[in-house]
Structure formats: structure tokens, C-alpha cells
BAFI-3210 file (N, C-alpha, C; in Angstrom, 3 decimals, decimal comma, padded with zeros to 6 digits):
// residues 237
n [1|2|3|4|5|6|7|8|9|10|11|12|13|14|15|16|17|18|19|20|21|22|23|24|25|26|27|28|29|30|31|32|33|34|35|36|37|38|39|40|41|42|43|44|45|46|47|48|49|50|51|52|53|54|55|56|57|58|59|60|61|62|63|64|65|66|67|68|69|70|71|72|73|74|75|76|77|78|79|80|81|82|83|84|85|86|87|88|89|90|91|92|93|94|95|96|97|98|99|100|101|102|103|104|105|106|107|108|109|110|111|112|113|114|115|116|117|118|119|120|121|122|123|124|125|126|127|128|129|130|131|132|133|134|135|136|137|138|139|140|141|142|143|144|145|146|147|148|149|150|151|152|153|154|155|156|157|158|159|160|161|162|163|164|165|166|167|168|169|170|171|172|173|174|175|176|177|178|179|180|181|182|183|184|185|186|187|188|189|190|191|192|193|194|195|196|197|198|199|200|201|202|203|204|205|206|207|208|209|210|211|212|213|214|215|216|217|218|219|220|221|222|223|224|225|226|227|228|229|230|231|232|233|234|235|236|237]
n.u [000,635|000,375|000,399|-000,708|-000,626|-002,179|-002,968|-005,657|-008,840|-008,511|-005,732|-005,262|-006,602|-005,093|-002,703|-003,172|-004,083|-001,748|-000,628|-002,232|-002,007|001,111|000,422|-001,268|000,694|002,501|001,354|000,284|-002,340|-005,220|-007,185|-009,386|-011,161|-013,850|-014,930|-017,365|-018,848|-017,876|-015,316|-013,849|-015,130|-014,012|-011,449|-011,857|-012,576|-010,070|-008,324|-010,146|-009,515|-006,842|-005,211|-005,517|-003,224|-001,416|-002,688|-003,219|-006,231|-006,986|-006,188|-007,330|-009,198|-012,847|-014,519|-016,826|-017,063|-018,885|-022,699|-025,244|-028,954|-030,328|-031,793|-029,120|-029,523|-030,074|-029,373|-028,395|-026,403|-023,567|-022,141|-023,114|-022,220|-019,660|-019,744|-020,531|-018,516|-016,133|-016,043|-017,156|-015,589|-013,247|-010,847|-012,097|-012,519|-016,022|-016,380|-014,808|-015,888|-017,543|-019,974|-022,288|-025,595|-028,067|-030,271|-031,418|-033,023|-031,563|-030,612|-029,825|-028,471|-026,211|-024,821|-024,650|-023,032|-021,075|-020,205|-018,973|-016,877|-015,309|-014,824|-013,670|-011,870|-008,173|-006,706|-004,991|-003,873|-005,838|-008,094|-009,627|-008,418|-007,968|-006,213|-006,066|-007,931|-009,930|-011,327|-014,034|-014,245|-017,161|-018,514|-018,957|-017,439|-017,680|-016,827|-016,746|-019,931|-020,266|-021,530|-021,553|-023,349|-023,655|-021,635|-020,434|-021,139|-018,505|-016,937|-018,116|-018,698|-019,046|-018,491|-019,477|-022,218|-025,873|-026,066|-027,675|-028,480|-027,924|-029,927|-031,684|-032,162|-031,910|-031,563|-028,117|-025,414|-022,214|-018,877|-017,074|-014,932|-013,038|-012,394|-011,478|-009,019|-007,777|-006,441|-004,109|-003,461|-004,855|-006,506|-007,581|-009,389|-009,599|-011,514|-012,264|-012,952|-015,085|-014,577|-012,638|-012,429|-012,361|-010,716|-008,641|-008,819|-008,664|-005,996|-004,334|-005,079|-006,942|-009,695|-012,983|-012,229|-012,444|-015,112|-015,671|-016,064|-014,101|-011,232|-010,780|-009,428|-007,255|-004,687|-003,754|-001,441|000,128|-000,228|-001,406|-002,846|-003,742|-004,995|-004,905|-006,618|-005,891|-007,728|-008,790|-007,254|-006,712|-006,470|-004,353|-000,706]
n.v [-001,105|002,347|005,448|008,562|012,023|014,746|018,432|019,765|018,659|019,550|019,915|016,959|015,927|017,100|015,568|012,924|012,906|013,360|010,877|009,077|009,782|008,875|006,562|005,550|006,540|004,552|002,186|000,610|-000,410|000,498|-000,418|000,684|001,100|002,650|005,039|006,636|009,409|012,625|013,088|011,349|013,344|015,506|015,181|014,348|016,782|017,603|016,167|016,533|019,665|020,320|018,298|017,240|017,589|015,732|013,181|010,371|008,971|007,456|005,155|003,960|002,481|002,760|001,553|001,003|000,513|000,278|000,838|002,927|001,778|003,041|005,172|006,335|009,092|009,908|011,848|010,634|008,800|007,339|006,981|009,089|011,438|011,101|011,024|014,163|015,225|014,117|012,551|013,842|015,714|014,910|013,643|010,411|007,103|006,191|003,541|002,667|002,820|001,507|001,290|000,461|-000,862|000,625|001,139|-001,348|-004,762|-005,704|-008,244|-009,278|-007,272|-007,228|-009,872|-009,864|-007,697|-008,909|-010,655|-009,219|-007,868|-010,727|-010,821|-008,547|-008,093|-008,454|-011,421|-012,551|-014,940|-016,581|-014,933|-011,729|-008,827|-005,508|-002,846|-000,996|-000,086|002,159|003,096|004,824|005,191|005,014|006,518|004,554|002,984|001,217|-000,011|000,379|-000,602|-002,303|-002,997|-002,938|-004,169|-006,444|-007,492|-010,125|-010,709|-009,480|-011,950|-013,474|-015,461|-014,718|-011,980|-009,833|-008,265|-007,716|-005,052|-003,703|-000,616|000,229|001,902|003,380|001,510|001,045|-000,614|-001,537|-002,246|-003,929|-004,403|-007,453|-008,704|-010,563|-009,326|-006,960|-007,695|-008,629|-006,585|-004,772|-002,166|-000,780|002,250|003,956|007,034|009,378|011,380|014,407|015,334|013,460|010,967|010,138|008,525|006,029|005,649|005,902|003,518|001,402|001,599|001,688|-000,921|-001,599|-001,698|-001,606|-002,747|-004,916|-005,115|-003,456|-003,334|-002,416|-002,881|-005,508|-004,961|-005,801|-006,335|-008,789|-008,367|-006,468|-003,632|-001,362|002,071|004,588|008,092|010,554|013,238|016,009|016,043|013,375|012,242|013,019|011,412|009,848|009,204]
n.w [-000,151|-000,619|-000,111|-000,942|-000,308|-000,620|-000,252|-000,628|-002,137|-005,553|-005,583|-005,418|-007,338|-009,459|-009,084|-009,499|-012,204|-013,464|-012,784|-013,917|-016,512|-016,958|-016,408|-018,777|-021,253|-020,898|-022,159|-024,369|-024,925|-023,075|-020,097|-018,444|-015,004|-014,332|-011,562|-009,788|-008,127|-006,241|-006,287|-008,361|-010,257|-010,166|-011,023|-013,451|-014,462|-014,403|-016,162|-018,385|-019,188|-018,633|-019,817|-022,347|-024,446|-023,749|-023,086|-025,166|-025,546|-027,920|-027,144|-025,091|-023,026|-021,421|-018,835|-016,609|-012,812|-011,061|-011,326|-010,726|-011,091|-013,385|-015,930|-018,961|-018,958|-016,672|-013,636|-011,849|-012,932|-013,174|-015,481|-016,966|-015,774|-016,294|-018,844|-019,297|-017,743|-018,970|-021,046|-023,418|-024,129|-024,489|-027,029|-027,922|-029,760|-029,780|-029,898|-027,589|-025,448|-022,965|-021,454|-018,009|-019,026|-017,763|-017,885|-017,969|-016,729|-013,637|-012,921|-015,498|-016,828|-014,834|-015,957|-018,302|-018,699|-017,326|-019,237|-021,218|-020,014|-019,694|-022,341|-023,646|-021,824|-021,613|-020,483|-017,590|-015,627|-015,789|-015,703|-016,418|-016,898|-015,650|-016,380|-014,564|-011,736|-010,753|-007,447|-005,048|-001,883|000,481|003,577|004,695|004,563|002,344|-001,161|-004,709|-005,735|-003,626|-000,460|003,553|004,310|002,524|002,469|001,512|-001,055|-002,355|-002,672|-004,708|-007,271|-009,907|-012,052|-012,041|-009,950|-008,589|-006,448|-003,279|-002,493|000,903|002,474|000,379|-001,025|-003,808|-006,513|-007,781|-009,914|-009,961|-010,224|-009,175|-006,293|-007,457|-009,639|-009,243|-007,362|-009,321|-010,651|-012,411|-011,208|-008,759|-007,339|-004,857|-004,642|-002,209|-000,271|002,083|005,693|006,583|005,831|006,949|009,859|009,002|007,198|008,642|010,470|008,264|007,196|009,252|010,116|011,872|014,679|013,695|010,783|009,351|008,870|006,445|003,084|001,689|002,939|001,972|-000,383|-002,064|-004,487|-006,052|-007,530|-005,651|-006,273|-004,916|-004,478|-002,362|-002,984|-001,288|000,211|002,510|004,833|004,290|005,413|007,917|010,127|010,568|011,012]
ca.u [-000,383|001,312|-000,053|-000,135|-001,468|-002,406|-003,668|-006,855|-009,434|-007,885|-004,567|-005,203|-007,000|-003,799|-001,582|-003,792|-004,085|-000,591|-000,216|-003,061|-001,318|001,866|-000,422|-001,712|001,979|003,393|001,153|-000,372|-003,802|-005,443|-008,464|-009,503|-012,570|-013,821|-015,693|-018,358|-018,789|-017,757|-013,879|-013,533|-015,692|-012,637|-010,247|-012,280|-012,738|-008,677|-008,023|-010,467|-008,937|-005,484|-004,381|-005,746|-001,715|-000,692|-003,115|-003,651|-007,010|-007,463|-005,748|-007,650|-011,103|-013,127|-015,395|-017,414|-016,624|-020,133|-023,463|-026,761|-029,991|-030,832|-031,059|-028,335|-029,352|-030,334|-029,013|-027,535|-025,399|-021,928|-021,898|-024,245|-021,434|-018,446|-019,907|-020,668|-017,074|-014,776|-015,995|-017,477|-014,630|-011,973|-011,097|-011,961|-013,529|-016,865|-015,847|-013,987|-017,006|-018,004|-021,210|-023,222|-026,810|-028,346|-031,930|-031,698|-033,450|-030,481|-030,075|-029,808|-027,367|-025,273|-024,848|-024,343|-021,752|-019,831|-019,758|-018,307|-015,469|-014,748|-014,702|-013,065|-010,265|-006,986|-006,595|-004,163|-003,695|-006,870|-009,213|-009,930|-007,884|-008,264|-004,993|-006,520|-009,454|-010,190|-012,504|-014,265|-014,790|-017,900|-018,342|-019,844|-016,381|-018,215|-016,579|-017,840|-020,990|-020,396|-021,835|-020,827|-024,551|-023,684|-019,727|-020,178|-020,704|-017,058|-016,466|-018,746|-017,547|-019,092|-017,787|-020,460|-023,589|-026,375|-026,312|-028,674|-028,090|-029,063|-031,034|-032,472|-033,201|-031,506|-030,071|-026,886|-024,667|-020,929|-018,097|-016,603|-013,567|-012,570|-011,896|-010,592|-008,133|-006,704|-005,955|-002,861|-003,284|-006,394|-006,368|-008,465|-009,715|-010,727|-011,644|-013,083|-013,301|-015,801|-013,598|-010,814|-012,018|-012,110|-008,960|-007,487|-008,876|-008,264|-004,387|-003,979|-005,706|-007,456|-010,688|-013,446|-011,899|-012,778|-016,561|-015,917|-015,517|-012,643|-010,560|-010,803|-008,980|-005,729|-004,354|-002,248|-000,166|000,304|-000,186|-002,160|-002,224|-004,736|-004,737|-005,987|-006,546|-005,428|-009,002|-009,380|-005,641|-006,258|-006,516|-003,121|000,368]
ca.v [-000,244|003,688|006,557|009,870|012,729|016,144|019,455|020,028|017,891|020,173|019,129|015,544|015,427|017,124|014,442|011,555|012,874|013,345|009,787|008,647|010,290|007,933|004,681|005,193|006,720|003,506|001,085|000,265|-000,075|000,838|-001,041|001,614|000,560|003,943|005,355|008,067|010,380|013,955|013,323|011,314|014,498|016,811|014,725|014,189|017,926|018,203|015,736|017,482|020,881|020,496|016,830|016,920|016,948|014,360|011,526|009,552|008,840|006,286|003,836|003,893|001,941|003,174|000,438|001,223|-000,500|000,331|001,821|002,699|000,927|003,996|005,068|006,836|010,474|010,630|012,558|009,758|007,871|007,277|007,334|010,774|012,221|010,816|011,461|015,588|015,931|014,099|012,161|014,772|016,954|014,176|012,526|008,966|006,207|005,881|002,061|002,272|003,420|-000,046|001,828|-000,386|-000,450|001,253|000,822|-002,546|-005,406|-005,460|-009,636|-009,633|-006,656|-008,100|-011,258|-009,150|-006,426|-009,808|-011,471|-008,029|-007,859|-011,324|-010,324|-007,625|-007,606|-009,144|-012,638|-012,719|-015,968|-016,847|-014,027|-010,422|-008,123|-004,445|-002,537|000,288|000,348|003,486|003,256|005,846|004,806|005,599|006,916|003,468|001,937|000,545|000,285|000,293|-000,811|-003,831|-002,224|-003,713|-005,307|-007,441|-007,785|-011,863|-010,061|-009,525|-013,320|-013,983|-016,475|-013,535|-010,801|-008,588|-008,607|-006,906|-004,857|-002,967|000,729|-000,254|003,392|003,585|000,125|001,559|-001,450|-001,325|-003,337|-003,580|-005,442|-007,872|-008,610|-011,503|-008,699|-005,617|-007,976|-009,502|-005,572|-004,658|-001,257|-000,308|003,187|004,770|008,205|009,372|013,177|014,758|014,523|012,652|009,563|010,099|007,695|004,635|005,247|005,746|002,310|000,520|002,016|000,895|-002,474|-001,454|-001,329|-002,424|-002,457|-006,043|-005,353|-002,508|-004,409|-001,535|-003,689|-006,672|-004,720|-006,936|-006,807|-009,583|-007,504|-005,541|-001,989|-000,577|003,363|005,766|009,029|011,028|014,781|016,247|015,747|012,306|011,605|013,824|010,658|009,129|009,733]
ca.w [000,038|-001,144|000,361|-001,877|000,525|-001,465|000,287|-001,125|-003,586|-006,311|-005,659|-005,585|-008,945|-010,456|-009,054|-010,170|-013,743|-013,896|-013,018|-015,046|-018,004|-017,013|-016,720|-019,973|-021,710|-021,080|-022,172|-026,190|-024,984|-021,699|-019,987|-016,870|-014,503|-013,436|-010,461|-009,414|-007,065|-006,086|-006,125|-009,827|-011,203|-010,409|-011,890|-014,908|-014,781|-014,586|-017,096|-019,874|-018,620|-018,738|-020,177|-023,668|-025,192|-022,883|-023,019|-025,925|-025,564|-028,752|-027,043|-023,704|-022,961|-020,220|-018,266|-014,782|-011,679|-010,537|-011,797|-010,349|-012,324|-013,870|-017,539|-018,914|-019,096|-015,560|-013,137|-010,931|-013,642|-013,102|-016,640|-017,411|-014,780|-017,061|-020,030|-018,487|-017,376|-019,649|-022,356|-024,081|-023,931|-025,171|-028,296|-027,602|-030,189|-029,152|-029,670|-026,416|-023,979|-022,692|-020,152|-017,818|-019,541|-015,971|-017,818|-018,119|-015,818|-013,095|-012,954|-016,683|-016,932|-014,346|-016,704|-019,720|-018,607|-016,811|-020,235|-022,250|-019,289|-020,169|-024,002|-023,928|-021,156|-021,634|-019,394|-016,584|-014,440|-016,216|-015,078|-016,972|-015,980|-015,929|-015,922|-013,599|-011,519|-009,553|-006,209|-003,944|-000,657|001,454|004,944|005,930|004,263|001,031|-002,303|-005,970|-005,081|-002,335|001,066|004,579|004,640|001,580|002,065|000,874|-002,387|-002,729|-002,915|-005,789|-008,277|-011,078|-012,502|-011,875|-008,929|-008,406|-005,470|-003,058|-001,452|002,135|002,796|-000,406|-001,467|-005,135|-007,188|-008,880|-010,564|-009,114|-010,456|-007,724|-005,951|-008,079|-010,749|-008,366|-006,889|-010,368|-011,436|-012,062|-010,120|-007,857|-006,836|-004,035|-004,200|-001,327|000,446|002,971|006,787|006,798|005,511|007,890|010,675|008,093|006,059|009,770|010,298|007,150|006,866|010,318|009,707|013,517|015,146|012,329|009,699|008,678|008,388|005,524|002,128|001,140|003,689|001,193|-001,716|-002,089|-005,430|-006,109|-008,377|-004,675|-006,826|-004,482|-004,186|-002,098|-003,195|-000,062|000,442|003,858|005,453|004,529|005,719|009,220|011,191|010,123|011,573]
c.u [000,716|000,549|000,451|-001,243|-001,139|-003,002|-005,034|-007,146|-009,014|-006,553|-004,250|-005,691|-005,871|-002,846|-002,020|-003,864|-002,627|-000,307|-000,774|-002,532|000,021|001,226|-000,372|-000,269|002,189|002,648|000,371|-002,021|-004,059|-006,898|-008,453|-011,157|-012,551|-015,082|-016,497|-018,197|-017,857|-016,161|-013,688|-014,123|-014,696|-011,448|-010,859|-012,242|-010,965|-008,530|-008,678|-009,699|-007,666|-004,165|-004,456|-004,149|-001,161|-001,435|-003,738|-004,733|-007,696|-007,204|-006,273|-009,625|-011,743|-014,321|-015,813|-017,562|-018,055|-020,952|-024,561|-027,748|-030,957|-030,736|-029,933|-028,363|-029,800|-029,293|-028,026|-026,785|-024,626|-021,311|-021,987|-022,560|-020,026|-018,589|-019,539|-019,137|-015,852|-014,874|-016,144|-016,805|-013,234|-012,039|-011,160|-012,994|-014,785|-016,914|-015,227|-014,669|-017,563|-018,972|-021,643|-024,716|-027,326|-029,912|-032,042|-032,453|-032,155|-029,821|-029,917|-028,267|-026,199|-024,535|-024,248|-022,763|-020,664|-019,420|-019,024|-017,061|-015,055|-014,224|-013,555|-011,721|-009,603|-007,112|-005,207|-004,732|-005,431|-008,374|-008,702|-009,515|-007,817|-006,475|-005,167|-008,084|-009,116|-011,489|-012,619|-013,904|-015,943|-017,720|-018,557|-018,023|-016,638|-017,392|-016,813|-019,285|-021,597|-020,483|-021,708|-022,286|-024,929|-022,050|-019,391|-020,301|-019,321|-016,303|-017,024|-017,661|-017,884|-018,189|-018,489|-022,076|-024,255|-026,687|-027,594|-028,276|-029,235|-030,012|-031,935|-033,357|-032,598|-030,598|-029,193|-025,779|-022,965|-020,237|-017,665|-015,446|-012,827|-011,911|-011,287|-009,575|-007,114|-006,516|-004,890|-002,598|-004,648|-005,464|-007,509|-008,210|-010,609|-010,399|-012,418|-012,868|-014,182|-015,624|-012,558|-010,846|-011,676|-011,028|-008,224|-007,550|-008,367|-006,599|-003,991|-004,119|-006,256|-009,041|-011,574|-013,807|-012,330|-013,887|-016,649|-015,164|-014,425|-011,600|-010,350|-009,979|-007,524|-005,700|-003,549|-001,334|000,561|000,809|-001,268|-002,186|-003,823|-004,161|-006,033|-005,598|-006,111|-006,541|-009,004|-008,117|-005,599|-006,139|-004,919|-002,300|001,467]
c.v [001,240|004,675|007,887|010,904|014,094|017,150|019,167|018,902|018,314|019,560|017,307|015,192|016,187|016,044|013,142|011,888|012,957|011,593|008,871|008,656|009,278|006,546|004,672|005,494|005,130|002,353|001,281|000,500|-000,122|000,537|-000,252|001,177|002,138|004,198|006,233|008,539|011,946|014,142|012,753|012,651|015,688|016,352|014,788|015,963|018,787|018,015|016,058|018,786|020,968|019,073|016,722|016,540|015,541|012,903|011,508|008,735|007,261|005,278|003,213|003,222|002,386|002,108|001,651|000,610|-000,720|001,361|001,575|002,243|002,104|004,494|006,349|008,764|010,707|010,900|011,884|008,813|007,998|007,827|008,646|011,259|012,102|011,824|013,315|016,004|015,292|013,736|013,080|015,618|016,259|013,926|011,228|008,260|006,031|004,534|001,467|002,447|001,889|000,473|000,641|-000,297|-000,387|000,510|-000,205|-003,717|-005,481|-007,121|-009,533|-008,758|-006,892|-009,161|-010,324|-008,316|-007,717|-010,517|-010,285|-007,803|-009,356|-011,758|-009,806|-007,199|-008,430|-010,574|-012,657|-013,946|-016,645|-015,874|-012,611|-009,629|-006,488|-003,529|-001,326|000,413|001,207|003,017|004,424|004,737|005,415|005,690|005,698|002,544|000,712|000,886|-000,270|-000,134|-001,811|-002,921|-003,274|-005,017|-006,742|-007,378|-009,046|-011,586|-010,016|-010,523|-013,950|-014,871|-015,189|-012,701|-009,675|-009,194|-007,327|-006,424|-004,042|-002,131|000,174|000,886|003,550|002,240|-000,051|000,156|-001,031|-002,409|-002,734|-004,885|-006,273|-007,934|-009,440|-010,331|-007,423|-006,585|-008,567|-007,930|-004,915|-003,230|-000,954|000,665|003,920|006,221|008,752|010,896|013,107|014,031|013,740|011,122|008,993|009,065|006,205|004,879|005,348|004,068|001,149|000,608|001,179|-000,852|-002,556|-001,233|-002,009|-002,544|-003,914|-006,235|-004,289|-003,391|-003,613|-002,378|-004,879|-006,379|-004,731|-006,840|-007,345|-009,229|-006,756|-003,757|-001,673|000,843|003,901|006,835|009,825|013,087|014,716|015,742|014,468|011,544|012,070|012,762|009,796|009,852|009,267]
c.w [000,193|-001,014|-000,703|-001,197|-000,105|-000,350|000,334|-002,342|-004,740|-006,715|-005,934|-007,082|-009,888|-010,383|-009,536|-011,614|-013,738|-013,856|-013,383|-015,995|-018,102|-017,168|-018,202|-020,678|-022,001|-021,252|-023,739|-025,963|-023,529|-020,970|-018,268|-016,751|-014,056|-011,987|-010,709|-008,481|-007,369|-006,823|-007,775|-010,961|-011,552|-011,199|-012,874|-015,355|-015,328|-015,475|-018,586|-019,750|-019,416|-019,334|-021,323|-024,791|-024,853|-022,996|-024,497|-025,870|-026,259|-028,410|-025,639|-023,943|-021,460|-019,821|-017,195|-013,698|-010,935|-011,371|-011,626|-011,400|-012,533|-015,312|-017,590|-018,947|-017,810|-014,468|-011,987|-011,836|-013,290|-014,685|-017,556|-017,092|-015,892|-018,937|-019,959|-018,463|-017,924|-020,674|-023,811|-024,600|-024,518|-026,420|-028,250|-028,616|-029,430|-028,930|-028,240|-025,422|-024,178|-021,151|-019,986|-018,553|-018,023|-016,585|-017,798|-016,930|-015,127|-012,844|-014,216|-017,265|-016,176|-015,119|-018,039|-019,541|-017,932|-018,173|-021,479|-021,416|-019,723|-021,354|-024,343|-023,213|-021,337|-020,045|-018,864|-015,440|-014,363|-016,165|-015,977|-016,150|-016,426|-015,436|-014,777|-013,114|-010,366|-008,726|-005,680|-002,411|000,186|002,788|005,795|005,321|003,271|-000,156|-003,373|-005,244|-003,674|-000,907|002,000|004,670|003,862|001,263|001,388|-000,747|-003,375|-002,878|-004,046|-006,650|-009,712|-011,012|-011,808|-010,786|-008,846|-006,765|-004,692|-002,147|-000,134|002,718|001,765|-001,271|-003,156|-005,577|-007,827|-009,235|-010,502|-010,066|-009,159|-007,268|-006,294|-009,189|-010,058|-008,235|-007,746|-011,402|-011,302|-011,241|-009,797|-006,843|-006,344|-004,110|-003,042|-000,774|001,261|004,162|007,392|006,832|006,603|009,065|010,039|007,156|007,430|010,335|009,166|007,246|007,742|010,511|011,813|013,603|013,946|011,501|008,858|007,959|006,997|004,299|001,488|002,015|002,577|-000,083|-001,625|-003,441|-005,646|-006,804|-006,955|-005,074|-006,243|-003,808|-003,262|-002,200|-001,921|-000,290|002,124|004,824|005,827|005,804|007,393|010,156|011,232|011,104|010,652]
res [m|k|l|k|i|a|t|t|k|s|d|l|a|l|d|f|a|r|y|l|a|i|v|i|a|a|r|d|e|v|h|i|a|l|s|g|g|s|t|p|k|v|v|f|d|e|l|a|a|n|f|q|p|d|i|d|w|s|k|v|h|l|y|w|g|d|e|r|c|v|p|p|e|d|g|q|s|n|y|k|m|t|l|d|h|l|i|s|k|i|q|i|p|i|t|n|i|h|r|v|f|g|e|n|a|p|s|e|e|a|k|r|y|g|k|l|l|h|e|k|l|p|k|v|k|g|l|p|q|f|d|l|v|i|l|g|m|g|d|d|g|h|t|a|s|i|f|p|h|e|i|e|l|w|q|s|e|r|y|c|e|v|a|t|h|p|e|s|g|q|k|r|i|t|i|t|g|k|l|i|n|n|a|g|i|v|a|f|l|v|t|g|d|n|k|a|e|k|v|k|e|l|v|n|r|e|g|a|y|q|s|y|p|a|s|l|v|a|p|t|t|e|k|l|l|w|f|l|d|e|a|a|a|a|g|l|t]
***
């Protein structure tokens, strides 16, 4: 585990954009699982505004680590957020964008997207491999859309599962631990003082950390990065 701590969310966005540009430049083809949330939104804005000359998007394939089961034009859609803040502003082939069809029946979409990942991603150790999985973390310790009350979904034999938000009951499609831990690189992007206690427990392996799905992120490549702002890292010494 490597920690990169920035002063502000904006500084974190710049740090991660620089890192992403390096990751993309080093490969002939790049498969990335994106995350939703406010921190990736700032990263996408940074990439679109300041990294156009530095990234060859034609060799990048974009996927989503989780998606709400809503149509693509819905304001809650992770795809729509990415479209508005990044995809619509860069030169990337439409064939390189592999969205989750949140408008489909959840159980059928989990099967379809799992099949797509099996077909599109290169295989390493007999499993599909993302070059990079970008993750967020909720203040309950969830990651992707695997929540503490459904932590068993992490161990699923399937590539994708249907998850249920513990408060709203909203259905979501999420990739499972099988794919996350087979990724070449896994990067957490975590900001805000409401995440500080969970970050402290997870990094120090203390308290109730084992009940948080984020604790199960352990890529076999051992390339696990945490990009934090000072607020999220406040509990660390």
C-alpha cells in the first residue's frame, strides 16, 4: 500500500491526473474501470481542462466499476457524470466506451456486463484484468457498490453482481472482488473529513476495519495506491 496525500481535493485531482497520464503513456492499450462520486468528477474536469495534449485517448478503453440502475440520461448515472465531465470533452472512439446499461433489468445486465468484461479484457491468471481500477470509498467503508450489509458479494464467483443500497434500496451493478483484486493497479481516491476515521482504521488495520468491504481490496500485483486529501488523511500519523 502506498499513500499519496495532497493538501486539497483539487491538488489530489492534479496528482492523480499526472499519474494517470503516466500509466496510459506506458501502455499500447489501456483498460480502466472508472468510479463515480465527487472526487472522480474533479479528476475528470482536470483531465479535460489540462491534459488534452498529454493523453492519447484512442488507446484507452473505459469501463465502470459500478453503476446505478437508472437510464444513462439520469442525473444519478455514473456514466452521465463521466460523459458530462470527461468523455464529451476528449477525443476517444465511441467503440472504446463500455458503459453499464443501467436501464436494463439488473440481473440480466449483471450477466451481460460480466460477459462483456470477459470478452474485452485481456486475461491474466485466467481472469480478465483491468490495467487500472479506480475506487472511491463511502463513509461506511463500502467500495464499488459492495456495502457492508452485502460484503459477501465481494467473494462472488461472478464478475458482476446486483447490489442494493442499504438506505434507498436502489439496485446497482458492481464488479466483484474477483476482478478488483486481479487488476494491474488499484487506486483509491478518497477526500473529506467524513472519511478520516475509516481511512485510519483501514490503513492501520485496526478497529472494525474487517467489516468494511474496502478492507478486502488487495490486488495480487500488490499495486495498491491511496490518493488522499489532508482532510481524509487527518487520522494518520
